[in-house]
C-alpha positions as CSV (number, residue, x, y, z in Angstrom):
1,M,-22.2,-6.2,22.2
2,S,-25.3,-4.3,20.9
3,N,-25.5,-3.1,17.2
4,E,-25.5,0.6,18.4
5,H,-21.8,0.5,19.5
6,P,-20.0,-2.2,17.5
7,V,-16.6,-3.1,18.3
8,I,-13.9,-4.0,15.7
9,V,-10.6,-5.2,16.0
10,L,-7.8,-3.9,13.3
11,T,-4.7,-5.9,12.7
12,G,-1.5,-6.1,10.3
13,G,2.0,-5.0,10.4
14,G,5.2,-5.0,9.2
15,T,5.6,-2.5,6.7
16,L,3.6,0.7,6.0
17,G,1.4,-0.8,3.1
18,H,-0.2,-3.0,6.1
19,V,-1.2,0.0,7.6
20,T,-2.3,2.5,5.2
21,P,-5.7,0.8,4.3
22,H,-6.4,0.6,7.9
23,M,-5.8,4.7,8.1
24,A,-8.2,4.9,5.2
25,I,-11.5,3.2,6.8
26,I,-10.7,4.3,10.6
27,P,-12.5,7.8,10.1
28,R,-15.5,5.8,8.5
29,L,-15.5,3.3,11.2
30,Q,-15.2,5.7,13.7
31,K,-17.9,8.2,12.2
32,A,-20.2,4.7,12.1
33,G,-20.1,4.3,15.9
34,Y,-17.4,1.5,16.4
35,E,-15.1,1.1,19.2
36,I,-11.8,0.6,17.4
37,H,-9.0,-1.7,18.9
38,Y,-5.7,-2.5,17.1
39,I,-3.3,-5.2,17.7
40,G,0.0,-5.1,16.4
41,T,3.8,-5.6,17.2
42,R,5.5,-3.6,19.7
43,E,8.0,-1.6,17.6
44,G,6.7,-2.2,14.3
45,M,5.8,0.5,11.7
46,E,1.9,0.3,12.8
47,A,2.8,1.1,16.1
48,E,3.9,4.7,15.9
49,K,1.1,5.0,13.1
50,I,-1.5,3.9,14.9
51,R,-0.8,5.0,18.4
52,S,-1.1,8.6,16.8
53,I,-4.5,8.6,15.8
54,P,-7.1,9.7,18.7
55,G,-9.7,7.2,19.9
56,I,-8.0,3.8,19.3
57,T,-6.8,1.3,21.7
58,Y,-3.3,-0.3,20.7
59,H,-2.3,-3.7,21.8
60,A,0.9,-5.2,21.4
61,V,1.6,-8.8,20.9
62,Q,4.4,-11.3,20.3
63,T,5.5,-12.3,17.0
64,G,7.6,-14.3,14.5
65,K,8.6,-13.3,11.2
66,L,7.1,-15.7,8.8
67,R,10.6,-16.5,6.9
68,R,10.8,-18.4,3.6
69,Y,14.8,-18.8,3.5
70,F,16.7,-20.3,6.5
71,S,17.8,-18.7,9.5
72,W,18.4,-20.1,13.1
73,Q,15.4,-17.8,14.3
74,N,13.0,-19.9,12.3
75,F,13.6,-22.3,15.0
76,T,12.6,-20.1,18.0
77,D,10.1,-17.5,16.1
78,P,7.2,-20.3,15.8
79,F,7.1,-20.1,19.8
80,R,6.5,-16.6,19.5
81,V,3.9,-17.1,17.2
82,I,2.3,-19.3,19.5
83,A,2.7,-17.2,22.3
84,G,1.2,-14.2,20.5
85,A,-2.0,-16.5,19.6
86,F,-2.6,-17.3,23.0
87,Q,-2.0,-13.5,23.7
88,A,-4.5,-12.3,21.0
89,A,-6.8,-15.3,22.1
90,G,-6.8,-13.5,25.7
91,L,-7.4,-10.0,24.1
92,M,-10.1,-11.3,21.9
93,G,-11.8,-12.8,25.3
94,K,-11.4,-9.2,27.1
95,I,-12.6,-7.2,23.8
96,R,-15.1,-9.2,22.6
97,P,-15.0,-7.7,19.4
98,D,-17.9,-8.0,16.8
99,V,-15.6,-8.6,13.7
100,V,-11.9,-8.3,12.8
101,F,-10.5,-6.7,9.6
102,S,-6.7,-8.2,8.8
103,K,-4.4,-6.6,6.8
104,G,-1.6,-9.3,6.8
105,G,1.6,-9.5,7.8
106,F,2.9,-11.7,10.3
107,V,1.3,-10.0,13.4
108,A,-1.7,-11.1,11.5
109,V,-1.5,-15.0,12.1
110,P,-1.6,-15.1,15.9
111,V,-4.9,-12.4,15.7
112,V,-6.8,-14.1,13.2
113,F,-6.3,-17.5,15.2
114,G,-7.1,-16.2,18.2
115,A,-10.6,-14.4,16.6
116,W,-11.5,-18.0,15.1
117,L,-10.9,-19.6,18.6
118,H,-13.5,-17.0,20.0
119,R,-15.8,-17.4,16.9
120,V,-15.1,-13.8,15.8
121,P,-15.9,-13.7,11.9
122,V,-12.4,-12.3,10.1
123,L,-12.4,-10.3,7.2
124,C,-8.8,-10.5,5.4
125,H,-7.2,-8.4,2.8
126,E,-4.3,-9.3,0.1
127,S,-2.7,-6.4,-1.4
128,D,-0.4,-8.3,-3.9
129,L,-1.3,-10.5,-6.8
130,T,-0.3,-13.5,-5.0
131,P,-1.2,-14.4,-1.5
132,G,1.3,-13.7,1.1
133,L,2.5,-16.2,3.6
134,A,0.6,-14.7,6.1
135,N,-2.7,-14.6,4.4
136,K,-2.1,-18.3,3.4
137,L,-2.0,-19.2,6.8
138,C,-5.0,-17.2,7.7
139,K,-7.1,-18.1,5.0
140,P,-8.6,-21.7,6.4
141,F,-10.0,-19.2,9.8
142,A,-11.1,-16.3,7.8
143,T,-15.0,-15.8,6.7
144,R,-14.3,-13.8,3.7
145,M,-11.0,-12.6,2.0
146,V,-11.1,-9.4,-0.2
147,T,-8.1,-8.7,-2.9
148,T,-6.6,-5.5,-4.8
149,F,-6.0,-7.9,-8.0
150,P,-8.5,-10.3,-9.9
151,E,-5.7,-13.0,-10.1
152,C,-5.4,-13.2,-6.4
153,A,-9.3,-13.1,-5.8
154,Q,-9.1,-16.3,-8.0
155,A,-6.3,-18.1,-6.5
156,L,-7.8,-17.6,-2.9
157,G,-10.9,-19.4,-4.4
158,E,-14.8,-19.0,-3.4
159,K,-14.2,-16.9,-0.1
160,A,-12.3,-14.1,-2.2
161,E,-13.6,-11.1,-3.8
162,C,-11.8,-8.6,-5.9
163,V,-12.4,-4.9,-4.7
164,G,-9.2,-3.0,-4.6
165,T,-7.6,-1.3,-1.8
166,P,-9.0,1.2,0.8
167,L,-7.4,4.2,-0.1
168,R,-7.3,7.9,2.2
169,P,-9.9,10.5,1.6
170,D,-7.3,13.2,1.4
171,L,-5.4,11.6,-1.2
172,F,-8.2,12.9,-3.5
173,S,-8.3,16.2,-1.9
174,G,-5.1,17.8,-3.8
175,V,-5.0,21.1,-5.6
176,R,-2.5,21.2,-8.4
177,K,-1.4,24.9,-7.7
178,R,-0.8,24.5,-4.3
179,G,1.4,21.4,-5.3
180,L,3.5,23.5,-7.8
181,E,3.8,26.0,-5.0
182,I,5.3,23.3,-2.7
183,L,7.5,22.4,-5.3
184,G,8.5,25.5,-6.8
185,L,8.0,24.7,-10.0
186,D,5.7,26.8,-12.8
187,G,4.0,23.9,-14.7
188,S,5.3,25.2,-18.1
189,K,6.1,22.1,-19.1
190,P,4.5,18.6,-18.0
191,I,5.4,17.6,-14.5
192,L,7.1,14.3,-14.0
193,L,6.7,12.8,-10.5
194,M,9.1,9.8,-9.1
195,M,8.3,8.4,-5.9
196,G,10.4,5.6,-4.3
197,G,8.9,5.6,-1.1
198,S,10.0,6.4,2.5
199,S,13.3,5.0,1.8
200,G,13.6,5.6,-1.6
201,A,14.7,3.7,-4.7
202,Q,18.5,3.8,-5.2
203,R,18.7,2.3,-8.7
204,V,15.7,4.3,-10.3
205,N,16.9,7.7,-8.5
206,E,20.5,7.1,-10.1
207,A,19.0,6.3,-13.4
208,L,16.8,9.3,-12.9
209,R,19.4,11.7,-12.2
210,G,21.6,10.6,-15.2
211,A,18.6,10.8,-17.4
212,L,17.9,14.4,-16.4
213,P,19.5,16.7,-19.1
214,A,17.2,14.6,-21.5
215,L,14.3,14.5,-19.2
216,T,14.3,18.6,-18.6
217,R,13.9,19.4,-22.1
218,E,10.7,18.0,-22.1
219,F,9.4,17.7,-18.3
220,Q,9.7,19.3,-15.1
221,V,10.9,16.7,-12.6
222,A,9.7,16.5,-8.8
223,H,12.0,13.9,-7.2
224,L,10.8,12.2,-4.0
225,C,14.0,10.5,-3.4
226,G,13.7,9.2,-0.1
227,R,15.4,10.0,3.3
228,G,18.8,10.7,3.0
229,N,19.1,10.6,-0.5
230,L,19.4,14.3,-1.5
231,D,22.1,15.0,-4.0
232,P,23.5,18.4,-3.2
233,A,25.3,18.6,-6.7
234,L,21.8,19.0,-8.3
235,E,20.2,21.6,-5.9
236,G,19.2,24.7,-8.2
237,T,19.2,22.3,-11.2
238,P,16.6,24.1,-13.7
239,D,13.5,22.4,-14.0
240,Y,14.7,19.7,-11.2
241,R,13.1,19.8,-7.8
242,Q,14.5,17.0,-5.0
243,I,12.4,16.3,-1.7
244,E,13.2,13.7,0.6
245,F,9.9,13.1,1.9
246,L,6.2,14.3,1.9
247,D,3.6,13.6,3.9
248,A,0.6,15.8,4.3
249,E,1.6,17.5,1.4
250,L,1.6,14.9,-0.7
251,P,-1.7,14.9,-2.2
252,H,-1.2,18.6,-3.8
253,V,2.2,17.3,-5.3
254,L,0.1,14.3,-6.9
255,A,-2.6,16.7,-7.9
256,C,0.2,18.6,-10.1
257,A,1.6,15.5,-11.4
258,D,0.9,14.8,-15.0
259,L,3.1,11.5,-15.4
260,V,4.1,9.2,-12.4
261,L,7.5,7.0,-12.2
262,S,7.1,4.5,-9.6
263,R,8.2,1.3,-8.0
264,A,5.4,-1.0,-8.1
265,G,4.1,-1.6,-4.4
266,S,0.3,-2.2,-4.4
267,N,-1.1,0.6,-2.7
268,A,0.6,3.0,-4.5
269,L,-0.6,1.8,-7.9
270,M,-4.0,1.6,-6.5
271,E,-3.6,5.6,-5.3
272,F,-2.1,6.4,-8.9
273,Q,-4.8,4.4,-10.5
274,A,-7.6,6.2,-8.6
275,L,-5.9,9.2,-9.4
276,D,-6.2,8.9,-13.1
277,K,-2.3,9.0,-13.7
278,P,-0.2,7.9,-16.4
279,M,2.6,5.6,-15.0
280,L,5.9,3.9,-15.6
281,L,6.7,0.6,-13.2
282,V,10.2,0.0,-12.3
283,P,9.5,-3.1,-9.8
284,Y,11.7,-4.5,-7.5
285,P,13.7,-7.4,-8.9
286,L,13.8,-10.6,-7.6
287,G,15.9,-10.9,-4.8
288,A,15.0,-7.6,-3.7
289,G,11.4,-9.3,-2.4
290,R,9.6,-12.0,-3.2
291,G,8.8,-11.0,-6.4
292,D,5.3,-9.8,-5.7
293,Q,6.2,-6.0,-7.3
294,I,7.1,-8.0,-10.8
295,L,3.7,-9.8,-10.6
296,N,1.8,-6.6,-9.8
297,A,3.6,-4.5,-12.4
298,E,3.0,-7.2,-15.1
299,S,-1.2,-7.6,-14.4
300,M,-1.5,-4.0,-14.6
301,R,0.7,-4.0,-18.0
302,K,-1.2,-6.9,-19.3
303,R,-4.8,-4.8,-18.5
304,G,-3.3,-1.6,-20.2
305,L,-3.0,0.6,-17.2
306,C,0.6,1.4,-16.8
307,K,4.3,1.0,-18.6
308,V,6.8,-1.3,-17.3
309,L,10.6,-1.0,-17.2
310,L,12.4,-3.9,-15.7
311,Q,15.5,-2.8,-13.3
312,E,17.7,-5.2,-15.2
313,D,17.1,-3.4,-18.3
314,M,17.2,0.3,-17.0
315,T,20.0,2.9,-17.8
316,P,19.3,6.7,-17.9
317,E,18.9,6.4,-21.7
318,T,16.3,3.2,-21.5
319,L,14.4,5.3,-18.9
320,A,14.3,8.4,-20.6
321,E,13.1,6.8,-23.6
322,A,10.2,4.7,-21.7
323,L,9.5,7.7,-19.9
324,R,8.6,9.6,-23.3
325,E,6.5,6.6,-24.6
326,T,4.5,6.4,-21.7
327,W,3.8,10.2,-21.9
328,R,2.9,9.6,-26.0
329,D,0.6,7.0,-25.2
330,R,-1.0,8.3,-22.0
331,E,-4.4,8.8,-23.5
332,A,-5.0,5.3,-24.0
333,L,-3.5,4.5,-20.6
334,R,-6.0,6.7,-19.2
335,E,-9.0,5.1,-21.0
336,A,-7.8,1.7,-19.8
337,V,-7.8,3.4,-16.4
338,R,-11.5,4.7,-17.0
339,K,-12.8,1.2,-17.9
340,A,-10.7,-0.8,-14.9
341,P,-12.7,-2.0,-11.9
342,P,-12.5,0.6,-9.3
343,A,-9.1,1.2,-7.4
344,D,-10.3,2.3,-4.2
345,G,-12.1,-0.6,-2.2
346,T,-13.0,1.5,0.6
347,E,-17.0,1.1,0.5
348,R,-16.8,-2.2,-0.2
349,V,-14.6,-3.4,2.3
350,L,-16.7,-1.5,4.8
351,E,-20.1,-2.9,3.4
352,L,-18.4,-6.2,4.0
353,I,-17.4,-5.7,7.4
354,E,-21.0,-4.9,8.4
355,E,-22.3,-7.9,6.1
356,I,-20.2,-10.2,8.1
357,R,-20.4,-8.7,11.5
358,K,-24.4,-8.7,11.3
359,K,-24.4,-12.6,10.1
360,A,-22.4,-13.6,13.1
C-alpha cells in the first residue's frame, strides 16, 4: 500500500471508554487520507457508535469475555477467542493495513494477534492505572504501548510511554452562556456539575439529592443522573436541574461547570483535567469492578489534581462537606493541573501511529 493512502485498522470494545478515544482521532486520520477499518464485536457498544460514522468500514469478529472469576463460559469462550483470532487474521490478509491502533477490551486480543501473524505493527493504548487483562495479553504482540497514567507506563516497561488520552476536539468548543441556557440556570452561584455516565451512579445520585438543601445554599446544581433516573419529586427545585443524558450539548454544559462531582473513569478524568475543572471523585468501590477507578482517583489525588471521597465514607453530609472543601481549594487544584503533563494525548498518539507505520 502506498504512503499516499495508508490503511489503518482500529479495534477495541466492551465499554464506551474503549470507543471514545477512537472517535477523537478518526477525523484527523480521515483528514490525513487514511482508509479506516474498525474491527469490533457484532453487538457491542462500539458497533453502534462506529457504524454511525461515515467513511469507516466495520468488521465484526467472534470474541469471548476475559473473566477473572469462575464462570462456565470460561470453558467455551477461549474457543471463541481462537475463532476470532483466525477471523481477524483473515481480515488482516484481506485489508492489508499499514498499522493497527488498539484501545483494549476483549475484542482487541484476537485482532492484535491477527495483526502480529501478518507482521502488521500495532500501537496499544491503556486507559487505566494498571494494565487491563486484554492489554497484558496483547503486550507481547504490540510494537508500542501508550498509557493515560505514568504508573501504567512504568508497569508496562520499555515499550510504553505515558501520553494521556485522545480527546474529542468538540469537547473544547463549549460556550458557557449556551450551557446555562440548556440547564435553565442563571449562574448567580457557582455551577456544580454531577456526572455519573450514561447509566448514572445510583449511590452518588442518592447522596447528592440528600445533600441538596445544603448544597443549593452555595451552588446551582446540574445533575446528569443517567437514563431512567429522574426524580419527579425534585422537579422545580430552586437552583437544581436534573437531566438524564447529554451528548452534543455536553461541551456547553461542561463549559459552564465551575466544580465537577464524578466517578473516576479515566476518560472522564482526562476530559475534566484538560478543561481545568476542580473535581471531587467518588470512585466505584472494589467489587463493582476490578478496582481501577480507586487507583485512578488515588493517582490523581496524590498529584494534587483532585479530591477523593470513597463511597463507603459517603453520606449526604460528608458529600456536602467534601464538595465545599474542593471548592475552597479550587485554585490549588487548578495550579496542579497547569503543571501536570497534558491530559489530551491526541497529537502524540497520531505521531506514534505515523512513526510505527513508516518504520514497518
